[in-house]
C-alpha positions in Angstrom: 17.6 47.3 122.7 18.6 50.1 120.3 20.6 52.8 122.0 20.6 55.2 119.0 20.2 58.8 120.3 17.1 59.6 118.1 15.5 56.4 119.3 16.1 57.3 122.9 14.8 60.8 122.4 11.6 59.4 120.7 11.2 56.9 123.6 11.5 59.7 126.2 9.0 61.9 124.5 6.5 59.1 124.1 5.7 58.8 127.8 2.5 60.4 129.2 2.1 62.2 132.5 2.1 58.9 134.5 5.4 57.8 132.8 3.7 55.2 130.6 3.8 55.4 126.8 0.5 56.1 125.1 -0.8 53.8 122.3 -0.5 56.5 119.6 3.1 57.3 120.7 4.0 53.7 120.6 2.6 53.3 117.1 4.5 56.4 116.0 7.7 55.0 117.3 7.1 51.6 115.6 6.1 53.2 112.3 9.1 55.6 112.3 11.5 52.8 113.2 10.1 50.6 110.4 10.4 53.3 107.9 14.0 54.0 109.0 14.8 50.3 108.7 13.3 50.1 105.2 15.5 53.1 104.1 18.6 51.4 105.5 17.7 48.2 103.6 17.3 50.1 100.3 20.6 51.8 100.9 22.4 48.5 101.7 20.8 46.8 98.7 22.0 49.6 96.4 25.5 49.4 97.8 25.6 45.6 97.5 24.4 45.8 93.9 27.1 48.3 93.0 29.9 46.2 94.8 28.8 42.8 93.5 27.6 43.7 90.0 24.3 41.9 90.7 21.2 43.8 89.6 19.3 45.5 92.4 16.1 43.6 91.7 17.8 40.2 91.7 19.6 41.0 95.0 16.4 42.1 96.6 14.6 39.0 95.5 17.3 36.7 96.8 17.3 38.5 100.2 13.5 38.3 100.4 13.7 34.5 99.8 16.5 34.3 102.4 14.5 36.2 105.1 11.3 34.3 104.3 12.6 30.7 104.1 16.1 30.3 105.3 16.4 32.7 108.3 13.4 31.4 110.3 14.8 27.9 110.2 18.2 28.9 111.6 17.8 32.2 113.5 21.5 33.1 113.5 21.4 36.6 111.9 19.6 39.6 113.3 18.1 41.2 110.1 18.4 45.0 111.1 22.0 44.5 112.1 22.8 42.6 108.9 21.3 45.2 106.7 23.1 48.1 108.5 26.5 46.4 108.0 
């Protein structure tokens, strides 16, 4: 589970009066987290393109192929952690 302070704050705010998260709050958290992950991926791809000299589009295509075909067969790498590093 992610222990990032913003995530924890969103999680705490998403509970209703009975202590259960509402459907809309859960959707908001998932959407926000997905957008944040996408931004981290773009940032990581840009840095990798600069460091390796491989064009951004080529690097993006290679990683999409990896996540679609190779990663599901050998589930060794957690994608969000890989893209953050």
